[in-house]
C-alpha positions as CSV (number, residue, x, y, z in Angstrom):
1,M,56.5,31.8,-24.1
2,I,55.9,29.8,-21.0
3,T,58.1,30.3,-18.0
4,T,58.2,27.8,-15.1
5,N,59.8,28.5,-11.9
6,I,60.0,26.0,-9.1
7,L,60.6,27.4,-5.6
8,S,61.6,25.1,-2.8
9,G,61.1,26.1,0.8
10,D,58.4,27.3,3.2
11,C,55.6,28.4,1.0
12,L,54.7,31.5,3.1
13,E,58.3,32.7,2.9
14,K,58.5,32.0,-0.8
15,L,55.2,33.6,-1.6
16,K,56.0,36.8,0.3
17,A,59.0,37.3,-2.0
18,L,56.8,37.2,-5.1
19,P,55.3,40.4,-6.6
20,N,51.5,41.1,-6.5
21,S,49.5,39.6,-9.4
22,S,52.5,37.8,-11.0
23,V,51.4,34.2,-11.3
24,D,49.1,32.7,-13.9
25,L,48.5,29.3,-12.4
26,I,49.0,27.8,-8.9
27,V,48.6,24.1,-8.3
28,T,49.3,22.8,-4.8
29,S,48.6,19.7,-2.7
30,P,49.2,20.7,0.9
31,P,49.4,18.1,3.6
32,Y,46.1,16.7,4.6
33,A,44.9,16.9,8.1
34,D,47.0,14.6,10.5
35,Q,49.3,13.6,7.6
36,R,53.0,14.1,7.2
37,K,53.5,14.6,11.0
38,N,57.3,14.3,10.7
39,T,57.5,16.9,7.9
40,Y,54.8,19.4,8.8
41,G,53.9,18.5,12.4
42,G,50.5,17.1,11.4
43,I,47.8,19.8,11.3
44,K,44.6,18.7,13.2
45,P,41.4,18.9,11.3
46,E,40.0,21.4,13.7
47,K,43.1,23.7,13.1
48,Y,43.4,23.1,9.3
49,V,41.4,26.1,8.2
50,S,43.2,28.6,10.4
51,W,46.5,27.0,9.3
52,F,45.8,27.3,5.5
53,L,44.0,30.7,5.4
54,P,47.3,32.8,5.6
55,I,48.6,30.7,2.7
56,A,45.5,31.2,0.8
57,A,45.7,35.0,1.4
58,E,49.2,35.0,-0.1
59,L,48.2,32.9,-3.1
60,F,45.3,35.3,-3.7
61,R,47.8,38.2,-3.6
62,V,50.2,36.7,-6.1
63,L,47.7,35.3,-8.5
64,K,46.9,37.4,-11.6
65,N,43.2,38.5,-11.8
66,D,42.6,36.1,-14.7
67,G,44.6,33.3,-13.2
68,T,43.7,30.0,-11.6
69,F,44.4,28.3,-8.3
70,I,43.9,24.5,-8.1
71,L,43.8,23.0,-4.7
72,N,44.3,19.1,-4.4
73,I,42.8,18.2,-1.0
74,K,41.1,15.4,0.7
75,E,39.1,15.4,4.0
76,K,40.2,13.1,6.8
77,V,38.0,10.2,7.8
78,Q,38.1,9.3,11.5
79,N,35.9,6.7,13.2
80,G,34.0,6.2,10.0
81,E,33.0,9.9,9.7
82,R,34.4,12.5,7.2
83,S,35.7,15.7,8.6
84,T,34.2,18.9,7.4
85,Y,37.5,20.9,7.2
86,V,37.5,21.0,3.4
87,L,34.0,22.4,3.3
88,E,34.9,24.9,6.0
89,L,38.0,26.0,4.2
90,I,36.0,26.6,1.0
91,L,33.6,28.8,2.8
92,E,36.4,30.8,4.6
93,M,38.3,31.2,1.3
94,K,35.1,32.7,-0.3
95,K,35.2,35.2,2.5
96,Q,38.7,36.1,1.4
97,G,37.4,36.9,-1.9
98,W,38.1,33.6,-3.8
99,L,35.4,32.3,-6.3
100,W,35.0,28.5,-6.1
101,T,34.5,28.0,-9.8
102,E,35.0,24.2,-10.4
103,E,35.7,20.9,-8.9
104,F,37.5,18.1,-10.6
105,I,38.0,14.6,-9.4
106,W,41.4,12.8,-9.5
107,H,40.2,9.2,-10.1
108,K,42.7,6.6,-8.7
109,K,42.0,3.5,-10.8
110,N,44.3,1.2,-8.8
111,C,42.4,1.6,-5.6
112,Y,41.3,-1.5,-3.6
113,P,38.8,-1.9,-0.8
114,G,39.8,-0.5,2.5
115,K,40.3,-2.0,5.9
116,W,37.2,-0.5,7.3
117,P,34.0,-2.4,7.9
118,N,31.7,0.4,7.1
119,R,33.1,2.2,4.0
120,F,35.2,1.6,0.8
121,R,38.7,3.0,0.4
122,D,38.5,6.3,-1.5
123,A,39.4,6.0,-5.2
124,W,39.4,9.8,-5.7
125,E,40.7,13.1,-4.5
126,R,39.3,16.6,-4.9
127,L,40.9,19.2,-7.2
128,L,39.1,22.5,-6.3
129,Q,39.4,25.4,-8.7
130,F,39.4,28.9,-7.4
131,N,39.6,32.2,-9.2
132,K,39.6,35.9,-8.4
133,I,37.2,37.0,-11.2
134,K,34.5,35.2,-13.2
135,K,36.2,35.9,-16.5
136,F,39.5,34.0,-16.0
137,N,41.7,32.4,-18.7
138,M,40.4,29.0,-19.8
139,Y,41.8,27.0,-22.7
140,Q,39.2,24.3,-23.4
141,E,40.4,23.8,-26.9
142,A,43.8,22.6,-25.6
143,V,42.2,19.5,-23.9
144,M,39.5,18.7,-26.5
145,V,39.7,15.4,-28.2
146,P,37.9,14.4,-31.4
147,M,34.5,12.8,-30.6
148,G,34.3,10.3,-33.5
149,D,31.5,9.6,-36.0
150,W,29.1,8.5,-33.3
151,A,28.7,12.3,-32.5
152,K,27.1,13.2,-35.8
153,N,24.3,10.7,-35.4
154,R,23.8,11.5,-31.7
155,L,23.6,15.3,-32.5
156,K,21.0,14.6,-35.2
157,I,18.9,12.7,-32.6
158,I,19.3,15.5,-30.1
159,G,18.5,18.2,-32.6
160,S,15.3,16.5,-33.8
161,R,13.6,16.6,-30.4
């Protein structure tokens, strides 16, 4: 049986109310640097890591050992250069004990060129997967789709090499 609970409020307060090792899956999309200023105050790129680390520590505490944490995040681009706060966050989370196990891309198919003369508009966002242990729950069969008849011929060719 799957139980879903949606908690609304300040995440640090809500996380502190949860027991240790009680959550199987965490998916979050925190505000990106300098975004949502009216709601979150707008975290500057240079302060982002120190802002998020206490949240990451609480997420680590409540996540089951074989659970998974997915972080949807995007770096800020300012004056044509990407900020490194996402990379810095990954490194600091590793120091907290997180394993960075996978990275997925959310492809935004309806994206159009940007207003900048030196770069395209991003058509993707990062989905970073973190775990506490290397042997975490993974249900690949649940997302597999039939490959079709082409696979039989392709596998014969690969197998004959």
